C-alpha positions in Angstrom: -13.1 3.1 16.8 -11.5 -0.4 16.0 -9.9 -2.1 18.9 -7.5 -4.9 17.9 -6.8 -7.3 20.9 -3.7 -8.9 21.3 -2.1 -11.9 23.2 1.6 -12.3 23.9 1.6 -14.8 21.0 0.2 -12.2 18.8 2.8 -9.7 19.6 5.4 -12.2 18.3 3.6 -12.9 15.1 3.0 -9.3 13.7 4.5 -8.5 10.4 4.5 -5.9 7.7 3.5 -7.0 4.2 6.4 -7.4 1.7 5.0 -4.8 -0.5 1.8 -3.5 -2.1 -1.2 -5.9 -2.5 -2.8 -5.5 -6.0 -6.3 -6.1 -5.0 -6.3 -3.7 -1.9 -4.8 -1.0 -4.1 -7.3 -1.7 -6.6 -10.2 -1.6 -4.2 -8.8 1.5 -2.2 -8.4 3.4 -5.3 -11.8 2.7 -6.8 -13.2 4.0 -3.4 -11.0 7.0 -3.3 -11.8 7.8 -6.9 -15.4 8.5 -6.1 -14.8 10.6 -3.1 -14.1 14.3 -3.1 -11.8 14.7 0.0 -8.0 14.3 -0.2 -7.8 16.7 -2.9 -4.0 17.5 -2.0 -3.0 14.0 -2.3 -5.4 12.5 -5.0 -6.6 15.5 -7.1 -4.1 15.3 -9.8 -4.4 11.5 -10.1 -8.2 11.5 -10.2 -8.1 14.3 -13.0 -5.6 12.3 -15.0 -7.0 9.0 -14.6 -11.0 9.6 -15.1 -11.0 10.7 -18.7 -8.6 7.6 -19.5 -10.9 4.8 -17.9 -13.0 2.6 -19.9 -16.4 1.4 -18.6 -14.8 -0.5 -15.6 -15.5 2.1 -12.8 -19.1 1.8 -12.9 -19.0 -2.0 -12.6 -16.7 -1.9 -9.6 -18.1 1.0 -7.9 -21.4 -1.1 -7.4 -19.3 -3.5 -5.2 -16.9 -0.8 -3.9 -19.0 2.3 -2.6 -16.9 5.3 -1.4 -17.9 4.9 2.3 -19.2 2.0 4.3 -19.0 -1.9 3.9 -17.1 -3.4 0.9 -17.3 -7.3 0.4 -14.2 -9.2 1.8 -13.9 -11.5 -1.0 -12.4 -8.7 -3.1 -9.2 -8.6 -1.0 -8.6 -12.2 -0.2 -5.9 -12.8 2.4 -5.1 -16.4 1.6 -3.9 -17.9 -1.8 -1.4 -16.7 -4.3 -1.3 -13.0 -4.8 2.2 -12.4 -5.8 1.2 -11.2 -9.1 -1.9 -9.4 -10.6 -3.0 -12.6 -12.5 -2.5 -14.9 -9.4 -4.6 -12.5 -7.2 -7.4 -12.4 -9.7 -7.2 -16.2 -9.9 -7.4 -16.4 -6.2 -10.5 -14.0 -6.2 -12.4 -15.8 -9.0 -11.9 -19.0 -7.0 -13.8 -17.7 -4.0 -16.2 -20.2 -2.5 -19.8 -19.7 -3.4 -20.9 -19.5 0.6 -18.3 -16.5 0.9 -19.7 -14.8 -2.2 -23.4 -15.0 -1.0 -22.5 -14.0 2.5 -20.5 -10.9 1.5 -22.9 -9.7 -1.2 -25.9 -10.1 1.1 -24.2 -7.9 3.7 -23.5 -5.5 1.0 -27.2 -5.7 -0.4 -28.3 -4.6 3.2 -27.1 -1.2 2.9 -27.0 -0.5 -1.1 -29.1 -1.1 -4.1 -27.2 -3.4 -6.3 -27.6 -4.0 -10.1 -29.2 -7.3 -11.2 -25.8 -9.1 -12.4 -24.7 -9.1 -8.6 -27.3 -11.9 -8.0 -25.3 -14.0 -10.4 -22.1 -13.1 -8.8 -23.6 -14.2 -5.4 -24.5 -17.5 -7.0 -20.9 -18.0 -8.2 -21.7 -17.7 -11.9 -18.3 -18.5 -13.7 -19.0 -16.0 -16.6 -19.9 -13.2 -14.1 -16.8 -14.1 -12.0 -14.7 -13.7 -15.3 -16.4 -10.4 -15.9 -15.4 -9.2 -12.6 -11.9 -10.5 -13.1 -11.5 -8.8 -16.5 -12.8 -5.5 -15.1 -10.3 -5.5 -12.2 -7.6 -6.3 -14.7 -8.4 -3.5 -16.9 -8.8 -1.1 -14.2 -5.3 -2.1 -12.9 -3.8 -1.3 -16.2 -5.6 1.9 -16.9 -5.5 3.6 -13.4 -2.9 2.0 -11.4 -0.1 0.6 -13.9 1.3 4.0 -14.9 2.0 4.9 -11.4 2.8 1.5 -10.1 6.6 2.1 -9.7 5.7 5.2 -7.6 3.4 3.2 -5.4 5.8 0.4 -5.0 8.6 3.0 -4.2 6.5 4.8 -1.2 5.4 1.5 0.3 9.0 0.3 0.2 10.1 3.5 2.1 7.1 3.0 4.6 8.3 -0.6 5.2 12.0 0.8 6.0 10.4 3.2 8.5 8.7 0.5 10.1 11.8 -1.7 10.3 13.6 1.1 12.0 10.6 1.1 14.5 10.8 -2.4 15.2 14.7 -2.3 15.6 14.5 0.5 18.1 11.4 -0.5 20.1 10.4 -4.1 19.1 6.8 -5.0 18.4 5.3 -2.4 20.7 7.6 0.3 19.3 6.3 -0.7 15.8 2.7 -0.5 17.0 3.3 2.8 18.6 5.0 4.3 15.7 2.1 3.8 12.9 0.9 7.1 13.2 -1.6 9.6 14.8 -4.6 7.3 13.9 -3.3 4.6 16.1 -3.0 4.2 20.0 -1.3 1.3 21.6 -2.7 0.5 25.0 -1.6 -2.8 25.9 -2.9 -5.3 25.2 -5.0 -3.5 22.8 -4.3 -1.2 19.6 -6.9 1.5 19.1 -7.6 2.5 15.5 -9.5 5.5 14.1 -12.5 3.7 12.4 -15.7 4.9 11.0 -17.7 2.2 12.9 -17.2 0.4 16.3 -15.5 -3.0 15.7 -13.6 -5.5 17.9 -11.0 -7.8 16.3 -9.6 -10.5 18.6 -6.4 -12.0 17.1 -6.5 -15.1 19.5 -3.0 -16.1 18.5 -3.5 -15.8 14.7 -1.0 -12.8 14.8 -1.7 -9.8 12.4 -0.5 -8.6 9.0 0.3 -4.8 8.6 -0.5 -3.7 5.0 0.7 -0.4 4.0 -1.5 1.0 1.4 -0.9 3.8 -1.1 -4.5 4.6 -2.0 -6.1 3.6 1.6 -7.9 6.9 2.6 -8.6 8.4 4.9 -8.7 5.9 7.8 -7.2 2.4 8.2 -9.3 -0.6 7.0 -9.7 -4.2 8.1 -12.0 -7.0 7.0 -15.5 -7.1 8.3 -15.3 -10.8 9.1 -13.0 -11.3 12.0 -12.8 -15.1 11.5 -10.7 -14.3 8.4 -6.9 -14.1 8.6 -6.3 -11.0 10.3 -5.1 -7.9 8.3 -4.9 -4.1 9.1 -4.5 -1.9 5.9 -3.2 1.6 6.8 -2.6 4.7 4.7 1.1 5.7 4.1 2.8 9.4 3.5 2.8 10.6 0.1 5.3 12.8 -1.5 3.5 16.1 -2.5 4.2 15.7 -6.3 3.7 11.9 -6.4 1.2 12.1 -9.3 3.1 14.7 -11.4 4.3 13.8 -15.0 7.2 11.0 -15.0 10.5 12.1 -14.8 12.6 11.8 -18.2 14.7 8.7 -18.3 18.2 9.5 -17.0 21.3 9.3 -19.2 23.8 6.3 -18.8 24.7 6.9 -15.0 25.8 10.5 -16.0 24.0 12.1 -13.1 25.2 9.4 -10.7 28.9 9.6 -11.3 30.9 10.6 -8.1 31.7 8.8 -5.0 29.4 10.8 -2.6 26.4 10.2 -4.7 26.9 6.5 -5.1 27.7 6.2 -1.3 24.3 7.9 -0.7 22.6 5.6 -2.9 24.3 2.6 -1.1 23.2 4.0 2.2 19.6 4.0 1.0 19.4 0.3 0.2 18.3 -0.5 3.6 17.0 3.1 4.4 18.6 6.1 6.2 17.8 9.5 7.3 19.5 12.7 5.9 21.4 13.0 9.1 22.5 9.4 8.9 23.8 9.8 5.4 25.7 13.0 6.2 27.3 11.4 9.2 28.1 8.0 7.3 29.8 10.0 4.5 31.1 12.9 6.5 29.5 15.6 4.3 27.1 18.4 5.1 23.3 18.1 5.2 22.8 20.6 2.2 25.2 18.5 0.1 23.3 15.2 0.9 20.1 16.9 0.1 21.4 17.8 -3.3 22.6 14.5 -4.2 19.1 13.1 -3.0 17.3 15.5 -5.3 19.2 14.0 -8.3 18.5 10.4 -7.1 14.9 11.2 -6.6 14.7 12.8 -10.0 16.4 9.6 -11.6 13.7 7.4 -9.9 16.3 5.7 -7.9 15.1 6.9 -4.4 12.1 7.5 -2.6 11.5 9.8 0.4 9.0 9.8 3.2 8.9 12.3 6.0 7.8 11.4 9.4 7.8 13.4 12.7 10.0 16.3 11.0 12.6 13.7 9.6 13.2 12.7 6.0 13.7 9.3 5.4 15.3 7.8 2.1 14.9 4.3 0.5 16.5 3.0 -2.5 13.6 2.0 -5.3 13.5 -1.3 -7.3 15.6 0.6 -9.8 18.1 1.9 -7.4 18.6 -1.6 -5.9 19.1 -3.0 -9.4 21.8 -0.6 -10.2 23.6 -1.3 -6.8 23.2 -5.2 -7.6 24.8 -4.6 -11.0 27.6 -2.6 -9.3 28.1 -5.6 -6.9 28.2 -8.1 -9.8 30.4 -5.9 -11.8 33.0 -5.8 -8.7 32.8 -9.6 -8.4 
């Protein structure tokens, strides 16, 4: 059990990360790739990606075992992480004391290859080798699915926004899912080990993660900026073949479908879209099926309700419509 201790100041400083974090998704997916559970969610992806990977998984799996401790420096919480290269640059500039501390901790539980000693000493070539392996893995394993990863996390963020608007920060914490229990002033989290995290006024970043599995994750060092990474809901067919590119707006013609796309800009449920546009629920569902197939809308399901959010492509189309309309 992880227990996160809040002060009143911390409750005012809770925020949801603005999108997927490259290094958390890499780290979580390397671990998920080594596991056998979660077959319904990740089985198709594992079978697709394994034969396509070069030698990077063996190098990365030495640092990211499927269970237990993984080094905090692989998922930095400070520095520029807006792009993959910026995140890798931040990681490769990790101070030597942090490298040594984290890798000593890892070596206490796992037998490590000899090159990890050079990494612990801050050897520049070894750090570059690690950065190159992380970049290669991202391109081979995650880049083909990155649009879907981003769309699912955007949809989860919209759900969190509604929880925050309806119930404030406590509503947000209460709505994180069955692995969480808010008992003020402590958030109890399903966790493989007992750990206490005292925020002490620093606030908390909630980081939705596509490949986090099966429980939430936090950093081992409680003195680092606090972050809580949690699994999101996945569409059942997320790892299926990519949908063919749609024709020039052909499937989107019509006032109702365009209105539904506009409604999903900030997120809406099927019921809300039907009420807004004065159409039936089955009609809304039919239009949403077309929008999803075109890659313009993502859907998550929570507590028996479907919640829809425009993807980056959907928002780009809406922005183009606004520009055309002056």
